[in-house]
PyMOL CGO cylinders between C-alpha atoms (Angstrom):
from pymol import cmd
from pymol.cgo import CYLINDER

trace = [
    CYLINDER, -6.21, 11.43, 14.34, -9.53, 12.32, 12.75, 0.3, 1, 1, 1, 1, 1, 1,
    CYLINDER, -9.53, 12.32, 12.75, -10.55, 11.25, 9.26, 0.3, 1, 1, 1, 1, 1, 1,
    CYLINDER, -10.55, 11.25, 9.26, -13.56, 12.36, 7.20, 0.3, 1, 1, 1, 1, 1, 1,
    CYLINDER, -13.56, 12.36, 7.20, -14.76, 9.33, 5.22, 0.3, 1, 1, 1, 1, 1, 1,
    CYLINDER, -14.76, 9.33, 5.22, -17.41, 9.14, 2.52, 0.3, 1, 1, 1, 1, 1, 1,
    CYLINDER, -17.41, 9.14, 2.52, -18.64, 5.65, 1.74, 0.3, 1, 1, 1, 1, 1, 1,
    CYLINDER, -18.64, 5.65, 1.74, -20.82, 4.98, -1.31, 0.3, 1, 1, 1, 1, 1, 1,
    CYLINDER, -20.82, 4.98, -1.31, -22.27, 1.48, -1.45, 0.3, 1, 1, 1, 1, 1, 1,
    CYLINDER, -22.27, 1.48, -1.45, -23.14, -0.24, -4.73, 0.3, 1, 1, 1, 1, 1, 1,
    CYLINDER, -23.14, -0.24, -4.73, -24.35, -3.78, -4.24, 0.3, 1, 1, 1, 1, 1, 1,
    CYLINDER, -24.35, -3.78, -4.24, -24.65, -5.61, -7.58, 0.3, 1, 1, 1, 1, 1, 1,
    CYLINDER, -24.65, -5.61, -7.58, -28.29, -6.35, -8.43, 0.3, 1, 1, 1, 1, 1, 1,
    CYLINDER, -28.29, -6.35, -8.43, -27.35, -9.93, -9.31, 0.3, 1, 1, 1, 1, 1, 1,
    CYLINDER, -27.35, -9.93, -9.31, -26.10, -10.64, -5.77, 0.3, 1, 1, 1, 1, 1, 1,
    CYLINDER, -26.10, -10.64, -5.77, -28.17, -13.39, -4.16, 0.3, 1, 1, 1, 1, 1, 1,
    CYLINDER, -28.17, -13.39, -4.16, -30.88, -11.71, -2.02, 0.3, 1, 1, 1, 1, 1, 1,
    CYLINDER, -30.88, -11.71, -2.02, -30.08, -13.93, 0.98, 0.3, 1, 1, 1, 1, 1, 1,
    CYLINDER, -30.08, -13.93, 0.98, -26.40, -12.98, 0.77, 0.3, 1, 1, 1, 1, 1, 1,
    CYLINDER, -26.40, -12.98, 0.77, -27.36, -9.31, 0.52, 0.3, 1, 1, 1, 1, 1, 1,
    CYLINDER, -27.36, -9.31, 0.52, -29.60, -9.56, 3.59, 0.3, 1, 1, 1, 1, 1, 1,
    CYLINDER, -29.60, -9.56, 3.59, -26.85, -11.31, 5.57, 0.3, 1, 1, 1, 1, 1, 1,
    CYLINDER, -26.85, -11.31, 5.57, -24.17, -8.80, 4.55, 0.3, 1, 1, 1, 1, 1, 1,
    CYLINDER, -24.17, -8.80, 4.55, -26.35, -5.80, 5.42, 0.3, 1, 1, 1, 1, 1, 1,
    CYLINDER, -26.35, -5.80, 5.42, -27.12, -7.28, 8.86, 0.3, 1, 1, 1, 1, 1, 1,
    CYLINDER, -27.12, -7.28, 8.86, -23.42, -8.03, 9.47, 0.3, 1, 1, 1, 1, 1, 1,
    CYLINDER, -23.42, -8.03, 9.47, -22.50, -4.50, 8.34, 0.3, 1, 1, 1, 1, 1, 1,
    CYLINDER, -22.50, -4.50, 8.34, -24.94, -2.99, 10.83, 0.3, 1, 1, 1, 1, 1, 1,
    CYLINDER, -24.94, -2.99, 10.83, -23.52, -5.05, 13.71, 0.3, 1, 1, 1, 1, 1, 1,
    CYLINDER, -23.52, -5.05, 13.71, -19.92, -4.22, 12.78, 0.3, 1, 1, 1, 1, 1, 1,
    CYLINDER, -19.92, -4.22, 12.78, -20.76, -0.50, 12.50, 0.3, 1, 1, 1, 1, 1, 1,
    CYLINDER, -20.76, -0.50, 12.50, -22.47, -0.54, 15.89, 0.3, 1, 1, 1, 1, 1, 1,
    CYLINDER, -22.47, -0.54, 15.89, -19.48, -2.32, 17.48, 0.3, 1, 1, 1, 1, 1, 1,
    CYLINDER, -19.48, -2.32, 17.48, -17.06, 0.25, 16.04, 0.3, 1, 1, 1, 1, 1, 1,
    CYLINDER, -17.06, 0.25, 16.04, -19.23, 3.13, 17.23, 0.3, 1, 1, 1, 1, 1, 1,
    CYLINDER, -19.23, 3.13, 17.23, -19.44, 1.66, 20.72, 0.3, 1, 1, 1, 1, 1, 1,
    CYLINDER, -19.44, 1.66, 20.72, -15.64, 1.31, 20.79, 0.3, 1, 1, 1, 1, 1, 1,
    CYLINDER, -15.64, 1.31, 20.79, -15.25, 5.03, 20.08, 0.3, 1, 1, 1, 1, 1, 1,
    CYLINDER, -15.25, 5.03, 20.08, -13.35, 4.82, 16.79, 0.3, 1, 1, 1, 1, 1, 1,
    CYLINDER, -13.35, 4.82, 16.79, -16.45, 5.76, 14.75, 0.3, 1, 1, 1, 1, 1, 1,
    CYLINDER, -16.45, 5.76, 14.75, -17.86, 8.73, 16.70, 0.3, 1, 1, 1, 1, 1, 1,
    CYLINDER, -17.86, 8.73, 16.70, -19.92, 10.31, 13.89, 0.3, 1, 1, 1, 1, 1, 1,
    CYLINDER, -19.92, 10.31, 13.89, -22.09, 8.73, 11.19, 0.3, 1, 1, 1, 1, 1, 1,
    CYLINDER, -22.09, 8.73, 11.19, -24.54, 10.49, 8.85, 0.3, 1, 1, 1, 1, 1, 1,
    CYLINDER, -24.54, 10.49, 8.85, -26.62, 9.21, 5.96, 0.3, 1, 1, 1, 1, 1, 1,
    CYLINDER, -26.62, 9.21, 5.96, -26.48, 11.18, 2.70, 0.3, 1, 1, 1, 1, 1, 1,
    CYLINDER, -26.48, 11.18, 2.70, -30.08, 11.92, 1.73, 0.3, 1, 1, 1, 1, 1, 1,
    CYLINDER, -30.08, 11.92, 1.73, -31.29, 9.99, -1.30, 0.3, 1, 1, 1, 1, 1, 1,
    CYLINDER, -31.29, 9.99, -1.30, -28.19, 7.80, -1.62, 0.3, 1, 1, 1, 1, 1, 1,
    CYLINDER, -28.19, 7.80, -1.62, -26.87, 4.52, -0.25, 0.3, 1, 1, 1, 1, 1, 1,
    CYLINDER, -26.87, 4.52, -0.25, -23.97, 6.51, 1.18, 0.3, 1, 1, 1, 1, 1, 1,
    CYLINDER, -23.97, 6.51, 1.18, -22.70, 7.98, 4.40, 0.3, 1, 1, 1, 1, 1, 1,
    CYLINDER, -22.70, 7.98, 4.40, -20.33, 10.59, 5.75, 0.3, 1, 1, 1, 1, 1, 1,
    CYLINDER, -20.33, 10.59, 5.75, -18.42, 9.47, 8.81, 0.3, 1, 1, 1, 1, 1, 1,
    CYLINDER, -18.42, 9.47, 8.81, -15.75, 10.73, 11.17, 0.3, 1, 1, 1, 1, 1, 1,
    CYLINDER, -15.75, 10.73, 11.17, -13.27, 8.13, 12.39, 0.3, 1, 1, 1, 1, 1, 1,
    CYLINDER, -13.27, 8.13, 12.39, -10.91, 8.69, 15.32, 0.3, 1, 1, 1, 1, 1, 1,
    CYLINDER, -10.91, 8.69, 15.32, -7.92, 6.38, 14.87, 0.3, 1, 1, 1, 1, 1, 1,
    CYLINDER, -7.92, 6.38, 14.87, -4.16, 6.56, 15.33, 0.3, 1, 1, 1, 1, 1, 1,
    CYLINDER, -4.16, 6.56, 15.33, -2.99, 6.05, 11.74, 0.3, 1, 1, 1, 1, 1, 1,
    CYLINDER, -2.99, 6.05, 11.74, -4.14, 5.71, 8.16, 0.3, 1, 1, 1, 1, 1, 1,
    CYLINDER, -4.14, 5.71, 8.16, -3.13, 2.06, 8.33, 0.3, 1, 1, 1, 1, 1, 1,
    CYLINDER, -3.13, 2.06, 8.33, -5.47, 1.54, 11.28, 0.3, 1, 1, 1, 1, 1, 1,
    CYLINDER, -5.47, 1.54, 11.28, -8.28, 3.23, 9.35, 0.3, 1, 1, 1, 1, 1, 1,
    CYLINDER, -8.28, 3.23, 9.35, -7.65, 1.03, 6.30, 0.3, 1, 1, 1, 1, 1, 1,
    CYLINDER, -7.65, 1.03, 6.30, -7.75, -2.11, 8.45, 0.3, 1, 1, 1, 1, 1, 1,
    CYLINDER, -7.75, -2.11, 8.45, -10.98, -0.95, 10.08, 0.3, 1, 1, 1, 1, 1, 1,
    CYLINDER, -10.98, -0.95, 10.08, -12.68, -0.03, 6.78, 0.3, 1, 1, 1, 1, 1, 1,
    CYLINDER, -12.68, -0.03, 6.78, -11.63, -3.25, 5.09, 0.3, 1, 1, 1, 1, 1, 1,
    CYLINDER, -11.63, -3.25, 5.09, -13.18, -5.19, 7.99, 0.3, 1, 1, 1, 1, 1, 1,
    CYLINDER, -13.18, -5.19, 7.99, -16.64, -3.95, 7.02, 0.3, 1, 1, 1, 1, 1, 1,
    CYLINDER, -16.64, -3.95, 7.02, -18.72, -6.71, 5.38, 0.3, 1, 1, 1, 1, 1, 1,
    CYLINDER, -18.72, -6.71, 5.38, -19.83, -4.37, 2.56, 0.3, 1, 1, 1, 1, 1, 1,
    CYLINDER, -19.83, -4.37, 2.56, -16.26, -3.13, 1.90, 0.3, 1, 1, 1, 1, 1, 1,
    CYLINDER, -16.26, -3.13, 1.90, -16.02, -4.99, -1.45, 0.3, 1, 1, 1, 1, 1, 1,
    CYLINDER, -16.02, -4.99, -1.45, -19.04, -3.01, -2.65, 0.3, 1, 1, 1, 1, 1, 1,
    CYLINDER, -19.04, -3.01, -2.65, -17.90, 0.43, -1.46, 0.3, 1, 1, 1, 1, 1, 1,
    CYLINDER, -17.90, 0.43, -1.46, -16.25, 3.38, -3.10, 0.3, 1, 1, 1, 1, 1, 1,
    CYLINDER, -16.25, 3.38, -3.10, -14.47, 5.19, -0.26, 0.3, 1, 1, 1, 1, 1, 1,
    CYLINDER, -14.47, 5.19, -0.26, -13.02, 8.69, -0.13, 0.3, 1, 1, 1, 1, 1, 1,
    CYLINDER, -13.02, 8.69, -0.13, -10.82, 9.53, 2.87, 0.3, 1, 1, 1, 1, 1, 1,
    CYLINDER, -10.82, 9.53, 2.87, -9.63, 12.96, 4.01, 0.3, 1, 1, 1, 1, 1, 1,
    CYLINDER, -9.63, 12.96, 4.01, -7.32, 13.43, 6.99, 0.3, 1, 1, 1, 1, 1, 1,
    CYLINDER, -7.32, 13.43, 6.99, -8.45, 16.29, 9.23, 0.3, 1, 1, 1, 1, 1, 1,
    CYLINDER, -8.45, 16.29, 9.23, -6.48, 18.87, 11.20, 0.3, 1, 1, 1, 1, 1, 1,
    CYLINDER, -6.48, 18.87, 11.20, -7.68, 21.45, 13.71, 0.3, 1, 1, 1, 1, 1, 1,
    CYLINDER, -7.68, 21.45, 13.71, -8.53, 24.77, 12.07, 0.3, 1, 1, 1, 1, 1, 1,
    CYLINDER, -8.53, 24.77, 12.07, -6.72, 27.75, 13.66, 0.3, 1, 1, 1, 1, 1, 1,
    CYLINDER, -6.72, 27.75, 13.66, -10.00, 29.72, 13.82, 0.3, 1, 1, 1, 1, 1, 1,
    CYLINDER, -10.00, 29.72, 13.82, -11.90, 26.98, 15.63, 0.3, 1, 1, 1, 1, 1, 1,
    CYLINDER, -11.90, 26.98, 15.63, -13.55, 28.16, 18.83, 0.3, 1, 1, 1, 1, 1, 1,
    CYLINDER, -13.55, 28.16, 18.83, -11.99, 26.19, 21.64, 0.3, 1, 1, 1, 1, 1, 1,
    CYLINDER, -11.99, 26.19, 21.64, -13.95, 25.36, 24.80, 0.3, 1, 1, 1, 1, 1, 1,
]
cmd.load_cgo(trace, "trace")
């Protein structure tokens, strides 16, 4: 099942800079692992924001929630999820 996910990240300015650096590095590694596994096939940055638009390919909403909550920056994210369905006018290969 495909999900369109928008993630907006707001790291508090008072967060220790070393903690911030560590969390951002861990987030990158986790995101790369999930992309390599195939569950995160699309990832785009939103210009001018600390945000992204992603497509996730998972079995259930529960699986998506588990995956998103495993991200190191999850506590600092506002996340909007939309389940996707095939459009009847989509050109099929």
